[in-house]
C-alpha positions in Angstrom: -0.1 0.1 0.0 1.3 3.5 -1.2 1.0 6.1 1.7 1.1 9.9 1.5 5.0 9.4 3.3 6.2 8.5 0.1 5.4 11.9 -1.5 7.5 14.0 1.0 10.9 13.8 -1.2 8.9 14.9 -4.2 7.3 17.5 -2.6 10.4 18.9 -1.5 11.8 18.7 -4.3 9.0 20.3 -6.2 9.5 23.4 -3.4 13.3 23.4 -4.3 12.5 23.4 -7.8 10.3 26.6 -8.3 12.6 28.3 -5.8 15.5 27.8 -8.2 13.8 28.4 -11.1 11.0 31.2 -10.1 12.5 33.4 -13.2 10.9 30.7 -15.6 7.7 30.9 -17.3 5.0 29.5 -14.8 4.4 25.5 -15.4 1.8 23.3 -14.3 3.2 21.4 -11.6 2.3 18.0 -10.0 3.0 15.2 -7.6 2.3 12.0 -9.6 3.4 8.5 -9.9 5.8 8.3 -12.9 7.2 5.4 -14.9 10.6 4.3 -13.2 13.6 5.0 -14.8 14.8 2.3 -17.9 15.5 -0.8 -16.4 12.2 -1.3 -15.0 10.6 -1.3 -11.5 7.4 0.1 -10.2 5.9 3.2 -10.9 7.7 6.1 -8.2 6.3 9.3 -6.9 7.8 12.3 -8.9 7.2 15.7 -10.3 5.4 16.4 -13.6 5.9 19.7 -15.4 3.7 20.8 -17.9 3.9 23.7 -20.2 1.1 24.7 -22.8 1.5 27.1 -26.4 5.3 27.4 -25.9 8.0 25.5 -27.0 10.7 28.0 -25.7 9.3 28.0 -22.3 9.8 23.6 -23.0 13.3 24.3 -24.2 14.1 26.6 -20.8 12.5 24.4 -18.1 14.6 21.3 -20.2 17.4 23.2 -20.0 17.3 24.3 -16.5 16.4 20.9 -15.0 19.7 19.3 -17.2 17.2 16.8 -18.9 18.5 15.3 -22.2 17.7 16.9 -25.2 18.4 13.6 -27.0 15.7 11.9 -25.0 13.0 14.1 -25.5 10.1 12.5 -27.4 7.7 14.3 -29.9 4.0 13.0 -30.0 2.4 14.4 -33.2 -1.5 13.5 -33.0 -3.5 16.1 -35.2 -4.8 19.0 -32.9 -3.0 18.0 -29.7 0.7 17.6 -29.9 3.3 17.4 -27.0 6.8 16.8 -26.5 7.7 14.7 -23.5 11.1 14.1 -21.6 11.9 12.1 -18.6 14.8 12.7 -16.3 15.9 13.0 -12.5 16.4 16.1 -11.0 17.2 16.6 -7.0 16.8 12.7 -7.0 13.3 12.8 -7.6 12.2 11.4 -11.2 10.5 14.4 -13.2 8.4 14.3 -16.5 8.5 17.8 -18.3 5.8 18.0 -21.1 5.4 20.9 -23.5 2.0 20.8 -25.3 1.8 22.8 -28.5 -0.2 23.5 -31.7 1.0 24.2 -35.1 0.3 27.4 -36.6 0.0 27.8 -40.5 2.8 29.9 -41.3 1.0 31.5 -44.4 -2.1 33.0 -43.2 -5.2 33.0 -45.5 -5.2 36.4 -47.4 
C-alpha cells in the first residue's frame, strides 16, 4: 500500500524547483506516480511539469532541469501535439511535457 509519506521527497523537490527556477515561465506542477527509469521496476512518486503553447518555455525548463535533449520524444497527433522527456532532478523522477499546436506560416489572405 502506498502512503502519503512517499510524497514527502517529491514535495520537497518541487518546492526547491520552484524556488530555484522562479524566474522561468510558470508551469503546471503535479506530484504523481511516474514510470520508473529505464531498467524497469515499479512506478515512483515524482514531479510532472507541464507547459502549454510555447516550445521555448519547454526548452527553458528542459535546460534548467538538465534533461537530455536527445531523450525528448515528439508526439504529433493532429490538434494535440506534445514533447515529452523524463529524467531526474534533485534525486526525484521528473516528466517534462510541452503541449503545442502548429500554426500555419502563411495565413489566409
